[in-house]
N, C-alpha and C positions, 0 to 999 in steps of 0.2 A: 738470521733474525734481524740484523741491521738492514739487509736488503729489503725485507718485507716492510719494515718501518719506513724506509726511504720511499718505497713504491707507494705506500699508503699516503704519506705526506705529499708526494708529487701529485697523486690523483686528487687529493683534497685541494691543493693549490690550483690545479688545472680546472677543476669543477667550479671553484669560486671565481676564477677569472672569467670563465665562460658565462656564468650567471651575471656577473657585473657588466660584461659587454652587452649581453642581451637586454639588461635593464637600461643601459644608456641608449641603445639604438632602437628600442622598441617604440612602436607607434603609440603615441599618447592619445587617449580618447577623451572626449568631453563628456563628463558625467553630468548630464542635465537631469532635471527632476523626473522626466519621463523614463529615462533609461534605468535609473537606480530604484525606481518604485517597484514593489512586488506586483505580480499579476496573478490573480487567483480567480478562476471560474467566471471570468468576464465582469467582475465587479470593479467599479472605479475606485482605486485606492485613495483618491483625494476627497471623496465624498464622505458623508457620515457613516460610521461603522454600524450604526443602529438602524439600518434599512430593514424593512420587513422581508422576511425570508419564508418561503413556502414550507410549512411544516409537513405538508403531505409529501413533497419531494424528498425531504429528509427521511420520513418513515418508509417510503418505498425503497430508498437506498439501504436502510437498515434491514428491511425484509430481504432484499437481494443478498446482502452479506450473510445473513443467517442461513438462507437456503443454499448459498454457495458453500459454506462451511459444512453443512449437513451432507451435501453431495460428496465432499471430500471424505466424509466419514462412511459413506455407503460403499465406496470402492474397496476398502479393506474387508468389509463384510462379504463381498462377492469373492474376494481372493481366499478367504478362510473357510469358504463353504465346504471344501473337500477335506480339510485338515482337522476339523473340530467335531464334537458330538452334535448330531443333527437336531436333537431335541433342545439342547441349550442354545444352539445357534438360532433356531426358529423362535424361541421365546424372546431372545434379545432383539432379533430383527423385528418381530411383531410389536414389541414394546417401543422400539425406536420409531417405526413407521406410525404407530399410534400417536406418539408425541408430535410427529410432523403433521399428521392429519388434524389433530386437535388444534394445533397452532394455526394451521391454514384456515380451519373453520372459524376460529376466533378473529383472525384478520378479516375474513370475509364478512363475518357478522358485524364487525366494527366499521365496515365499508372502507377499509384501507386499500383494497385492491381496485377501487374505481378511481379513474382520473378526473372525472367531473362529478359535481354534486347534483 
């Protein structure tokens, strides 16, 4: 028991010594304003945060995420085709695809799938 305690204490001391040495000899970097500023999507972080943003780009992104999630829901439906009742599976699948088609029609009707006006 004492041996385990001594080994733990020794490892703790060695680890702290190595961390202190690496802190002393590490390369110091100059943190200027450009390096410490966040970079997101090509926007200049030093300009106004209230710049106009394309709402159409945002909506296309949301549409992509919605259809991406729905594709992830379709794969288990294909996998369960042979293990469940065919009538129930057909009703659920038709209902799910009907919701997808209605949503796609609504987006098309609102002209959200066009890049230019």
